[in-house]
DSSP file (Angstrom, degrees, kcal/mol; ACC not computed):
  #  RESIDUE AA STRUCTURE BP1 BP2  ACC     N-H-->O    O-->H-N    N-H-->O    O-->H-N    TCO  KAPPA ALPHA  PHI   PSI    X-CA   Y-CA   Z-CA
    1    1 A M     >        0   0    0      0, 0.0     4,-2.1     0, 0.0     5,-0.1   0.000 360.0 360.0 360.0 -37.8   20.9  -35.2   -3.9
    2    2 A W  H  >  +     0   0    0      1,-0.2     4,-2.4     2,-0.2     5,-0.2   0.848 360.0  56.3 -63.2 -33.6   24.5  -35.5   -5.2
    3    3 A F  H  > S+     0   0    0      2,-0.2     4,-2.1     1,-0.2    -1,-0.2   0.937 108.5  45.2 -64.2 -46.9   24.3  -31.8   -6.2
    4    4 A V  H  > S+     0   0    0      1,-0.2     4,-2.5     2,-0.2    -1,-0.2   0.891 112.4  53.2 -63.3 -39.4   23.5  -30.7   -2.7
    5    5 A K  H  X S+     0   0    0     -4,-2.1     4,-2.3     1,-0.2    -2,-0.2   0.912 109.9  46.5 -64.2 -42.4   26.1  -32.9   -1.2
    6    6 A T  H  X S+     0   0    0     -4,-2.4     4,-2.0     2,-0.2    -1,-0.2   0.884 113.3  49.0 -68.6 -36.7   28.9  -31.5   -3.5
    7    7 A V  H  X S+     0   0    0     -4,-2.1     4,-2.0     2,-0.2    -2,-0.2   0.908 111.9  48.8 -68.5 -40.6   27.8  -27.9   -2.7
    8    8 A V  H  X S+     0   0    0     -4,-2.5     4,-1.8     2,-0.2    -2,-0.2   0.906 111.2  50.2 -64.7 -40.9   27.8  -28.6    1.0
    9    9 A L  H  X S+     0   0    0     -4,-2.3     4,-1.9     1,-0.2    -1,-0.2   0.879 109.5  50.9 -65.3 -36.7   31.2  -30.2    0.8
   10   10 A S  H  X S+     0   0    0     -4,-2.0     4,-2.2     1,-0.2    -1,-0.2   0.867 108.4  52.7 -67.8 -34.0   32.6  -27.2   -1.1
   11   11 A C  H  X S+     0   0    0     -4,-2.0     4,-2.3     2,-0.2    -2,-0.2   0.853 106.4  53.1 -68.3 -33.2   31.1  -24.9    1.6
   12   12 A I  H  X S+     0   0    0     -4,-1.8     4,-1.9     2,-0.2    -2,-0.2   0.897 108.4  50.2 -66.6 -39.3   32.9  -26.9    4.2
   13   13 A I  H  X S+     0   0    0     -4,-1.9     4,-2.0     1,-0.2    -2,-0.2   0.927 111.1  48.9 -61.8 -44.0   36.2  -26.4    2.3
   14   14 A T  H  X S+     0   0    0     -4,-2.2     4,-2.7     1,-0.2     5,-0.2   0.877 106.0  57.0 -64.5 -37.4   35.5  -22.7    2.2
   15   15 A L  H  X S+     0   0    0     -4,-2.3     4,-1.9     1,-0.2    -1,-0.2   0.918 107.4  48.7 -59.3 -42.7   34.7  -22.6    5.9
   16   16 A G  H  X S+     0   0    0     -4,-1.9     4,-1.9     1,-0.2    -1,-0.2   0.902 112.1  48.1 -62.8 -41.0   38.2  -24.0    6.5
   17   17 A W  H  X S+     0   0    0     -4,-2.0     4,-2.5     2,-0.2    -2,-0.2   0.858 108.5  53.8 -71.3 -33.9   39.8  -21.5    4.2
   18   18 A T  H  <>S+     0   0    0     -4,-2.7     5,-2.5     2,-0.2     4,-0.4   0.893 110.3  47.5 -66.4 -36.5   38.0  -18.6    5.8
   19   19 A L  H ><5S+     0   0    0     -4,-1.9     3,-0.6    -5,-0.2    -2,-0.2   0.875 112.8  49.3 -68.4 -35.3   39.2  -19.7    9.2
   20   20 A M  H 3<5S+     0   0    0     -4,-1.9    -2,-0.2     1,-0.2    -1,-0.2   0.869 112.3  46.7 -70.6 -36.2   42.7  -20.0    7.8
   21   21 A F  T 3<5S-     0   0    0     -4,-2.5    -1,-0.2    -5,-0.1    -2,-0.2   0.440 111.1-123.3 -83.6   0.2   42.6  -16.5    6.2
   22   22 A A  T < 5 +     0   0    0     -3,-0.6    -3,-0.2    -4,-0.4    -4,-0.1   0.898  41.7 180.0  57.3  45.8   41.2  -15.1    9.5
   23   23 A V      < -     0   0    0     -5,-2.5    -1,-0.2    -6,-0.1     5,-0.1  -0.590  38.4 -98.6 -72.0 135.1   38.0  -13.7    7.9
   24   24 A P    >   -     0   0    0      0, 0.0     3,-1.9     0, 0.0     4,-0.4  -0.212  32.4-114.2 -56.5 148.9   35.9  -12.0   10.5
   25   25 A R  G >  S+     0   0    0      1,-0.3     3,-1.2     2,-0.2     4,-0.5   0.812 112.5  57.1 -58.3 -36.0   33.1  -14.2   11.8
   26   26 A R  G 3  S+     0   0    0      1,-0.2    -1,-0.3     2,-0.1     3,-0.1   0.641 105.3  52.8 -74.5 -11.2   30.3  -12.0   10.4
   27   27 A Y  G <> S+     0   0    0     -3,-1.9     4,-1.4     1,-0.1    -1,-0.2   0.395  84.8  85.1-101.6   1.5   31.7  -12.3    6.9
   28   28 A I  H <> S+     0   0    0     -3,-1.2     4,-2.3    -4,-0.4     5,-0.2   0.903  85.0  56.2 -70.5 -39.7   31.9  -16.1    6.8
   29   29 A L  H  > S+     0   0    0     -4,-0.5     4,-2.5     1,-0.2     5,-0.2   0.919 105.8  49.7 -61.3 -44.6   28.2  -16.5    5.7
   30   30 A P  H  > S+     0   0    0      0, 0.0     4,-2.5     0, 0.0    -1,-0.2   0.895 110.4  52.0 -60.7 -35.6   28.7  -14.3    2.6
   31   31 A C  H  X S+     0   0    0     -4,-1.4     4,-2.2     2,-0.2    -2,-0.2   0.915 110.1  48.2 -63.6 -41.7   31.7  -16.4    1.7
   32   32 A L  H  X S+     0   0    0     -4,-2.3     4,-2.7     2,-0.2    -1,-0.2   0.885 111.3  50.2 -67.0 -37.5   29.7  -19.6    2.1
   33   33 A L  H  X S+     0   0    0     -4,-2.5     4,-2.5     2,-0.2     5,-0.3   0.911 109.9  50.6 -65.3 -41.2   26.9  -18.2   -0.1
   34   34 A M  H  X S+     0   0    0     -4,-2.5     4,-2.6     1,-0.2     5,-0.3   0.909 112.6  46.8 -62.9 -40.9   29.4  -17.1   -2.8
   35   35 A T  H  X>S+     0   0    0     -4,-2.2     4,-2.7     2,-0.2     5,-0.6   0.926 111.0  52.2 -65.2 -44.5   30.9  -20.6   -2.7
   36   36 A G  H  X5S+     0   0    0     -4,-2.7     4,-1.3     1,-0.2    -2,-0.2   0.923 116.9  37.5 -58.9 -46.0   27.5  -22.2   -2.9
   37   37 A F  H  X5S+     0   0    0     -4,-2.5     4,-2.3     3,-0.2    -2,-0.2   0.925 121.2  44.1 -74.0 -43.8   26.3  -20.2   -5.9
   38   38 A G  H  X5S+     0   0    0     -4,-2.6     4,-2.2    -5,-0.3    -3,-0.2   0.954 120.4  38.8 -67.3 -50.8   29.7  -20.2   -7.7
   39   39 A F  H  X5S+     0   0    0     -4,-2.7     4,-2.7    -5,-0.3     5,-0.2   0.856 115.2  55.4 -68.8 -33.8   30.6  -23.9   -7.2
   40   40 A G  H  X<S+     0   0    0     -4,-1.3     4,-2.6    -5,-0.6    -2,-0.2   0.914 108.5  47.3 -63.5 -42.3   26.9  -24.8   -7.7
   41   41 A L  H  X S+     0   0    0     -4,-2.3     4,-2.5     2,-0.2    -2,-0.2   0.925 113.0  49.1 -64.0 -43.7   26.9  -23.1  -11.1
   42   42 A K  H  X S+     0   0    0     -4,-2.2     4,-2.2     1,-0.2    -2,-0.2   0.928 113.2  46.7 -60.8 -45.3   30.1  -24.8  -12.1
   43   43 A T  H  X S+     0   0    0     -4,-2.7     4,-2.2     1,-0.2    -2,-0.2   0.901 112.6  49.5 -65.3 -41.5   28.8  -28.2  -11.0
   44   44 A A  H  X S+     0   0    0     -4,-2.6     4,-1.8     2,-0.2    -1,-0.2   0.905 111.3  49.0 -65.4 -40.7   25.5  -27.7  -12.8
   45   45 A L  H  <>S+     0   0    0     -4,-2.5     5,-2.6     1,-0.2    -2,-0.2   0.903 111.4  49.0 -66.1 -39.8   27.2  -26.6  -16.0
   46   46 A V  H ><5S+     0   0    0     -4,-2.2     3,-1.5     1,-0.2    -1,-0.2   0.882 108.4  55.1 -65.7 -36.7   29.6  -29.6  -15.9
   47   47 A Y  H 3<5S+     0   0    0     -4,-2.2    -1,-0.2     1,-0.3    -2,-0.2   0.874 106.0  51.4 -62.4 -37.3   26.6  -31.9  -15.3
   48   48 A Y  T 3<5S-     0   0    0     -4,-1.8    -1,-0.3    -5,-0.1    -2,-0.2   0.059 125.8-103.8 -90.1  26.6   25.0  -30.5  -18.5
   49   49 A Q  T < 5 +     0   0    0     -3,-1.5     2,-0.3     1,-0.2    -3,-0.2   0.759  67.4 152.1  59.6  35.0   28.2  -31.2  -20.4
   50   50 A V      < -     0   0    0     -5,-2.6    -1,-0.2    -6,-0.1     5,-0.0  -0.723  59.6 -88.7 -84.0 145.6   29.6  -27.7  -20.7
   51   51 A N     >  -     0   0    0     -2,-0.3     4,-2.6     1,-0.1     5,-0.2  -0.210  32.3-124.4 -55.6 143.5   33.4  -27.7  -20.9
   52   52 A L  H  > S+     0   0    0      1,-0.2     4,-2.4     2,-0.2     5,-0.2   0.848 109.4  53.2 -61.3 -36.8   35.1  -27.6  -17.5
   53   53 A V  H  > S+     0   0    0      2,-0.2     4,-2.1     1,-0.2    -1,-0.2   0.931 112.2  43.6 -66.0 -45.3   37.1  -24.5  -18.4
   54   54 A I  H  > S+     0   0    0      2,-0.2     4,-2.4     1,-0.2     5,-0.2   0.897 114.0  51.1 -67.6 -40.4   34.0  -22.6  -19.4
   55   55 A A  H  X S+     0   0    0     -4,-2.6     4,-2.3     1,-0.2    -2,-0.2   0.903 110.8  48.5 -63.8 -40.6   32.0  -23.8  -16.4
   56   56 A S  H  X S+     0   0    0     -4,-2.4     4,-2.6    -5,-0.2     5,-0.2   0.890 109.7  53.6 -65.5 -38.5   34.9  -22.8  -14.0
   57   57 A F  H  X S+     0   0    0     -4,-2.1     4,-2.3     1,-0.2    -2,-0.2   0.947 112.5  42.1 -59.9 -49.9   35.0  -19.4  -15.7
   58   58 A F  H  X S+     0   0    0     -4,-2.4     4,-2.3     2,-0.2    -2,-0.2   0.865 114.1  51.9 -69.7 -34.9   31.3  -18.7  -15.2
   59   59 A G  H  X S+     0   0    0     -4,-2.3     4,-2.2    -5,-0.2    -1,-0.2   0.919 112.8  44.8 -64.7 -43.2   31.3  -20.1  -11.6
   60   60 A A  H  X S+     0   0    0     -4,-2.6     4,-2.3     2,-0.2    -2,-0.2   0.874 112.5  52.4 -68.1 -36.4   34.3  -17.9  -10.7
   61   61 A M  H  X S+     0   0    0     -4,-2.3     4,-2.6    -5,-0.2    -2,-0.2   0.911 109.8  47.9 -67.4 -40.8   32.6  -14.9  -12.4
   62   62 A L  H  X S+     0   0    0     -4,-2.3     4,-2.4     2,-0.2    -2,-0.2   0.925 113.1  48.3 -64.0 -43.3   29.4  -15.4  -10.4
   63   63 A A  H  X S+     0   0    0     -4,-2.2     4,-2.0     1,-0.2    -2,-0.2   0.879 112.2  49.9 -63.6 -36.3   31.3  -15.8   -7.2
   64   64 A S  H  X S+     0   0    0     -4,-2.3     4,-2.3     2,-0.2    -2,-0.2   0.901 109.1  50.3 -70.7 -40.5   33.3  -12.6   -8.0
   65   65 A F  H  X S+     0   0    0     -4,-2.6     4,-2.2     1,-0.2    -2,-0.2   0.919 112.4  47.8 -61.6 -42.4   30.1  -10.6   -8.8
   66   66 A L  H  X S+     0   0    0     -4,-2.4     4,-2.9     1,-0.2     5,-0.2   0.868 109.3  54.6 -65.1 -35.2   28.6  -11.7   -5.5
   67   67 A G  H  X S+     0   0    0     -4,-2.0     4,-2.2     2,-0.2    -2,-0.2   0.891 107.8  48.5 -64.2 -39.7   31.9  -10.8   -3.8
   68   68 A V  H  X S+     0   0    0     -4,-2.3     4,-2.0     2,-0.2    -2,-0.2   0.911 112.9  49.0 -65.4 -41.2   31.7   -7.3   -5.2
   69   69 A Y  H  X S+     0   0    0     -4,-2.2     4,-2.0     1,-0.2    -2,-0.2   0.955 114.7  43.0 -62.4 -50.4   28.1   -7.0   -4.0
   70   70 A F  H  X S+     0   0    0     -4,-2.9     4,-2.4     1,-0.2    -1,-0.2   0.836 111.6  55.2 -67.2 -31.7   28.8   -8.2   -0.5
   71   71 A S  H  X>S+     0   0    0     -4,-2.2     5,-1.8    -5,-0.2     4,-0.8   0.886 110.5  45.0 -70.0 -36.6   32.0   -6.1   -0.2
   72   72 A K  H  <5S+     0   0    0     -4,-2.0    -2,-0.2     3,-0.2    -1,-0.2   0.866 114.6  49.6 -71.3 -34.7   30.0   -2.9   -1.1
   73   73 A K  H  <5S+     0   0    0     -4,-2.0    -2,-0.2     1,-0.2    -1,-0.2   0.884 123.6  29.7 -69.5 -38.7   27.3   -3.9    1.3
   74   74 A H  H  <5S-     0   0    0     -4,-2.4    -1,-0.2    -5,-0.1    -2,-0.2   0.331 104.6-122.0-104.7   6.4   29.7   -4.7    4.2
   75   75 A T  T  <5 +     0   0    0     -4,-0.8    -3,-0.2     1,-0.2    -4,-0.1   0.955  66.3 135.1  48.0  61.1   32.4   -2.2    3.3
   76   76 A L      < -     0   0    0     -5,-1.8    -1,-0.2    -6,-0.1    -2,-0.1  -0.959  66.8 -92.7-132.5 147.5   35.1   -4.9    3.1
   77   77 A P    >>  -     0   0    0      0, 0.0     3,-1.0     0, 0.0     4,-0.6  -0.421  33.9-133.4 -61.1 135.5   37.8   -5.4    0.4
   78   78 A P  H >> S+     0   0    0      0, 0.0     4,-2.6     0, 0.0     3,-0.8   0.819 101.3  62.9 -64.6 -29.6   36.4   -7.8   -2.2
   79   79 A K  H 3> S+     0   0    0      1,-0.2     4,-1.9     2,-0.2   -11,-0.0   0.809  94.5  62.1 -66.1 -27.3   39.5  -10.0   -2.3
   80   80 A A  H <4 S+     0   0    0     -3,-1.0    -1,-0.2     1,-0.2   -59,-0.1   0.810 115.0  32.8 -67.5 -28.0   38.9  -10.9    1.4
   81   81 A L  H <X S+     0   0    0     -3,-0.8     4,-0.8    -4,-0.6    -2,-0.2   0.811 119.3  49.8 -93.1 -36.0   35.6  -12.5    0.5
   82   82 A I  H  X S+     0   0    0     -4,-2.6     4,-1.1     1,-0.2     3,-0.2   0.893  99.8  62.9 -75.5 -40.1   36.4  -13.8   -3.0
   83   83 A S  H >X S+     0   0    0     -4,-1.9     4,-0.8     1,-0.2     3,-0.8   0.917 106.4  41.2 -57.3 -50.9   39.7  -15.6   -2.3
   84   84 A P  H 34 S+     0   0    0      0, 0.0     4,-0.4     0, 0.0    -1,-0.2   0.823 112.8  56.1 -68.1 -26.1   38.4  -18.3    0.1
   85   85 A S  H 3< S+     0   0    0     -4,-0.8    -2,-0.2     1,-0.2   -46,-0.2   0.654 109.2  43.7 -82.4 -12.5   35.2  -18.9   -1.9
   86   86 A V  H X< S+     0   0    0     -4,-1.1     3,-1.8    -3,-0.8     4,-0.2   0.550  88.4  86.2-105.9 -10.0   37.0  -19.7   -5.2
   87   87 A I  G >< S+     0   0    0     -4,-0.8     3,-1.7     1,-0.3    -2,-0.1   0.839  81.3  63.0 -62.0 -32.4   39.7  -22.0   -3.8
   88   88 A C  G 3  S+     0   0    0     -4,-0.4    -1,-0.3     1,-0.3    -2,-0.1   0.623  96.7  60.2 -70.1  -9.3   37.4  -25.1   -4.0
   89   89 A M  G <  S+     0   0    0     -3,-1.8    -1,-0.3     2,-0.1    -2,-0.2   0.436  76.8 119.6 -94.1  -0.1   37.3  -24.6   -7.8
   90   90 A M  S <  S-     0   0    0     -3,-1.7     2,-1.9    -4,-0.2     3,-0.3  -0.349  74.1-117.6 -66.1 145.7   41.0  -25.1   -8.2
   91   91 A P     >  +     0   0    0      0, 0.0     4,-1.9     0, 0.0     5,-0.2  -0.426  55.3 150.0 -85.0  66.8   42.0  -28.0  -10.4
   92   92 A G  H  >  +     0   0    0     -2,-1.9     4,-2.3     1,-0.2     5,-0.2   0.871  67.7  51.5 -68.1 -38.3   43.9  -30.0   -7.8
   93   93 A I  H  > S+     0   0    0     -3,-0.3     4,-2.6     2,-0.2    -1,-0.2   0.918 110.7  47.9 -68.2 -42.6   43.2  -33.4   -9.2
   94   94 A A  H  > S+     0   0    0      1,-0.2     4,-2.0     2,-0.2    -1,-0.2   0.909 113.7  47.5 -64.5 -41.4   44.4  -32.6  -12.7
   95   95 A A  H  X S+     0   0    0     -4,-1.9     4,-2.1     2,-0.2    -1,-0.2   0.894 112.2  50.2 -66.4 -38.9   47.6  -31.0  -11.4
   96   96 A Y  H  X S+     0   0    0     -4,-2.3     4,-2.5     2,-0.2    -2,-0.2   0.924 110.5  48.9 -64.4 -44.6   48.2  -33.9   -9.1
   97   97 A K  H  X S+     0   0    0     -4,-2.6     4,-2.3     1,-0.2    -1,-0.2   0.863 109.4  53.1 -65.5 -34.4   47.8  -36.4  -12.0
   98   98 A A  H  X S+     0   0    0     -4,-2.0     4,-2.0     2,-0.2    -1,-0.2   0.918 110.7  46.9 -64.6 -42.2   50.1  -34.3  -14.2
   99   99 A M  H  X S+     0   0    0     -4,-2.1     4,-2.3     2,-0.2    -2,-0.2   0.893 111.1  51.1 -67.0 -38.8   52.8  -34.5  -11.5
  100  100 A V  H  X S+     0   0    0     -4,-2.5     4,-2.4     1,-0.2    -1,-0.2   0.908 110.3  49.8 -64.2 -40.8   52.3  -38.2  -11.0
  101  101 A S  H  X S+     0   0    0     -4,-2.3     4,-2.0     2,-0.2    -1,-0.2   0.884 109.8  51.5 -64.1 -37.8   52.7  -38.7  -14.7
  102  102 A M  H  X S+     0   0    0     -4,-2.0     4,-1.9     2,-0.2    -2,-0.2   0.908 110.5  47.8 -65.4 -41.5   55.8  -36.6  -14.7
  103  103 A V  H  X S+     0   0    0     -4,-2.3     4,-2.1     1,-0.2    -2,-0.2   0.890 109.9  53.3 -66.2 -38.5   57.3  -38.7  -11.9
  104  104 A Q  H  X S+     0   0    0     -4,-2.4     4,-3.2     2,-0.2     5,-0.5   0.876 106.7  52.3 -64.8 -36.0   56.4  -41.9  -13.7
  105  105 A I  H  X S+     0   0    0     -4,-2.0     4,-1.4     1,-0.2    -1,-0.2   0.913 111.6  46.9 -63.8 -41.2   58.2  -40.7  -16.8
  106  106 A G  H  < S+     0   0    0     -4,-1.9    -2,-0.2     2,-0.2    -1,-0.2   0.846 119.8  39.4 -67.5 -32.8   61.3  -40.0  -14.6
  107  107 A Y  H  < S+     0   0    0     -4,-2.1    -2,-0.2     2,-0.1    -3,-0.2   0.930 127.8  27.9 -84.0 -48.7   61.0  -43.4  -13.0
  108  108 A F  H  < S-     0   0    0     -4,-3.2    -3,-0.2     1,-0.3    -2,-0.2   0.602 111.8-112.2 -90.6 -12.7   60.0  -45.7  -15.9
  109  109 A G     <  -     0   0    0     -4,-1.4    -1,-0.3    -5,-0.5     2,-0.2  -0.254  52.4 -38.6  97.1 167.3   61.6  -43.7  -18.7
  110  110 A F        +     0   0    0     -2,-0.1     2,-0.3    -4,-0.1     3,-0.1  -0.414  57.8 167.6 -70.6 133.4   60.0  -41.8  -21.5
  111  111 A S     >  -     0   0    0     -2,-0.2     4,-2.3     1,-0.1     5,-0.2  -0.988  38.2-132.3-140.7 144.3   56.9  -43.3  -23.2
  112  112 A E  H  > S+     0   0    0     -2,-0.3     4,-2.5     1,-0.2     5,-0.2   0.855 106.4  55.6 -64.5 -34.8   54.6  -41.4  -25.5
  113  113 A E  H  > S+     0   0    0      2,-0.2     4,-2.2     1,-0.2    -1,-0.2   0.933 110.5  43.9 -64.0 -46.6   51.5  -42.6  -23.7
  114  114 A L  H  > S+     0   0    0      2,-0.2     4,-2.7     1,-0.2    -2,-0.2   0.889 113.3  52.0 -66.2 -37.9   52.7  -41.2  -20.4
  115  115 A F  H  X S+     0   0    0     -4,-2.3     4,-2.6     2,-0.2    -2,-0.2   0.918 110.4  47.5 -65.0 -42.9   53.9  -38.0  -22.0
  116  116 A N  H  X S+     0   0    0     -4,-2.5     4,-2.2     2,-0.2    -1,-0.2   0.893 112.9  49.6 -63.9 -39.6   50.5  -37.5  -23.7
  117  117 A Q  H  X S+     0   0    0     -4,-2.2     4,-2.3    -5,-0.2     5,-0.2   0.927 111.7  48.3 -63.9 -45.0   48.7  -38.2  -20.4
  118  118 A M  H  X S+     0   0    0     -4,-2.7     4,-2.6     1,-0.2    -2,-0.2   0.927 112.9  47.3 -61.5 -46.0   50.9  -35.7  -18.5
  119  119 A M  H  X S+     0   0    0     -4,-2.6     4,-2.6     2,-0.2     5,-0.2   0.869 110.1  53.5 -66.7 -36.2   50.4  -33.0  -21.1
  120  120 A G  H  X S+     0   0    0     -4,-2.2     4,-1.9     2,-0.2    -1,-0.2   0.942 113.6  41.6 -61.9 -47.7   46.6  -33.5  -21.1
  121  121 A Y  H  X S+     0   0    0     -4,-2.3     4,-2.4     2,-0.2    -2,-0.2   0.888 114.4  53.0 -66.8 -38.4   46.4  -33.2  -17.4
  122  122 A L  H  X S+     0   0    0     -4,-2.6     4,-2.4    -5,-0.2    -2,-0.2   0.937 111.4  44.2 -63.4 -46.8   48.8  -30.3  -17.4
  123  123 A F  H  X S+     0   0    0     -4,-2.6     4,-2.7     2,-0.2     5,-0.2   0.853 111.2  54.6 -69.1 -32.9   46.9  -28.3  -20.0
  124  124 A E  H  X S+     0   0    0     -4,-1.9     4,-2.3    -5,-0.2     5,-0.2   0.942 111.0  45.4 -62.3 -45.7   43.6  -29.1  -18.2
  125  125 A A  H  X S+     0   0    0     -4,-2.4     4,-2.1     1,-0.2    -2,-0.2   0.906 114.8  48.3 -63.9 -41.9   45.0  -27.6  -15.0
  126  126 A L  H  X S+     0   0    0     -4,-2.4     4,-2.3     2,-0.2    -2,-0.2   0.920 113.4  45.8 -66.0 -43.8   46.4  -24.6  -16.7
  127  127 A F  H  X S+     0   0    0     -4,-2.7     4,-2.4     2,-0.2    -2,-0.2   0.885 112.6  49.6 -70.4 -37.5   43.2  -23.8  -18.7
  128  128 A V  H  X S+     0   0    0     -4,-2.3     4,-2.2    -5,-0.2    -1,-0.2   0.922 112.5  48.5 -65.8 -41.9   40.9  -24.2  -15.6
  129  129 A T  H  X S+     0   0    0     -4,-2.1     4,-2.3    -5,-0.2    -2,-0.2   0.902 111.3  50.2 -63.0 -40.3   43.2  -22.0  -13.6
  130  130 A S  H  X S+     0   0    0     -4,-2.3     4,-2.6     1,-0.2    -2,-0.2   0.895 109.2  51.8 -64.2 -39.7   43.2  -19.4  -16.4
  131  131 A G  H  X S+     0   0    0     -4,-2.4     4,-2.4     2,-0.2    -2,-0.2   0.889 109.9  49.4 -62.9 -38.9   39.4  -19.6  -16.6
  132  132 A L  H  X S+     0   0    0     -4,-2.2     4,-2.2     2,-0.2    -2,-0.2   0.919 111.3  48.9 -65.2 -43.1   39.2  -19.0  -12.8
  133  133 A V  H  X S+     0   0    0     -4,-2.3     4,-1.5     2,-0.2    -2,-0.2   0.922 113.3  46.4 -64.5 -43.5   41.6  -16.0  -13.1
  134  134 A L  H  X S+     0   0    0     -4,-2.6     4,-1.4     1,-0.2    -1,-0.2   0.911 111.9  51.3 -65.1 -41.2   39.6  -14.5  -16.0
  135  135 A G  H  < S+     0   0    0     -4,-2.4    -1,-0.2     1,-0.2    -2,-0.2   0.860 111.0  48.6 -63.3 -34.8   36.3  -15.0  -14.2
  136  136 A L  H  X S+     0   0    0     -4,-2.2     4,-0.6     1,-0.2    -1,-0.2   0.793 111.0  50.7 -73.5 -27.7   37.7  -13.3  -11.1
  137  137 A S  H  X S+     0   0    0     -4,-1.5     4,-2.1    -5,-0.2    -2,-0.2   0.718  90.9  76.5 -86.2 -20.5   39.0  -10.3  -13.0
  138  138 A I  H  X S+     0   0    0     -4,-1.4     4,-1.9     1,-0.2     5,-0.2   0.942  96.1  44.8 -60.2 -52.6   35.8   -9.5  -15.0
  139  139 A P  H  > S+     0   0    0      0, 0.0     4,-2.8     0, 0.0     5,-0.4   0.876 112.2  53.5 -61.7 -35.1   33.9   -7.8  -12.1
  140  140 A G  H  X S+     0   0    0     -4,-0.6     4,-1.8     1,-0.2    -2,-0.2   0.895 109.1  49.1 -64.1 -38.6   36.9   -5.8  -11.1
  141  141 A L  H  < S+     0   0    0     -4,-2.1    -1,-0.2     1,-0.2     4,-0.2   0.854 116.3  43.2 -67.6 -33.9   37.3   -4.5  -14.6
  142  142 A L  H  < S+     0   0    0     -4,-1.9    -2,-0.2    -5,-0.2     3,-0.2   0.898 125.4  27.8 -79.3 -40.9   33.7   -3.5  -14.8
  143  143 A F  H  < S+     0   0    0     -4,-2.8    -3,-0.2    -5,-0.2    -2,-0.2   0.775 122.5  42.8 -97.2 -28.1   33.2   -1.9  -11.4
  144  144 A Y  S  < S+     0   0    0     -4,-1.8     2,-0.4    -5,-0.4    -1,-0.2   0.081  77.7 126.4-110.7  24.2   36.6   -0.6  -10.3
  145  145 A R        -     0   0    0     -4,-0.2     4,-0.1    -3,-0.2    -4,-0.0  -0.675  40.0-166.4 -85.0 134.0   37.8    1.0  -13.5
  146  146 A R  S    S+     0   0    0     -2,-0.4     2,-0.2     2,-0.1    -1,-0.1   0.787  71.0  48.0 -89.6 -31.2   38.9    4.6  -13.3
  147  147 A R  S    S-     0   0    0      1,-0.1     2,-0.0     2,-0.0    -2,-0.0  -0.653  97.6 -87.1-108.0 165.9   39.0    5.4  -17.1
  148  148 A A        -     0   0    0     -2,-0.2    -1,-0.1     1,-0.1    -2,-0.1  -0.360  31.7-128.0 -68.1 150.5   36.5    4.7  -19.8
  149  149 A I              0   0    0      1,-0.2    -1,-0.1    -4,-0.1    -2,-0.0   0.881 360.0 360.0 -68.8 -38.8   36.7    1.3  -21.5
  150  150 A V              0   0    0      0, 0.0    -1,-0.2     0, 0.0    -2,-0.1   0.456 360.0 360.0 -90.5 360.0   36.8    2.7  -25.0
């Protein structure tokens, strides 16, 4: 039940972003499907103790592949569908905790414990964001390449 609840909540987030990006009404359902499958895969992989960075990579890659499919089907630029559907996978909590740790270092003074905590959260946010970017770029490299790979 928790899995369905998290996927539905991520789809609600995507619905808000599609309205903010002014995505046409008939393309909102494909965005929600991409979010459901991509975020669902990420959540399932994290549940089965796969690293968060790798899970985010595969979730973003699945959403991006679905975005390429729906963009060819509806003759729409793929970025218009992919962007709102991947925003819910951004590492906002890790980035927020890194910033809070940085402010605490500035307020309380330097301590090795706070610095290690800040760097841990910072690198987690950076690596998850890098995994999302790589996952989003793979389908574009495969389908929209003009020259041969080799």
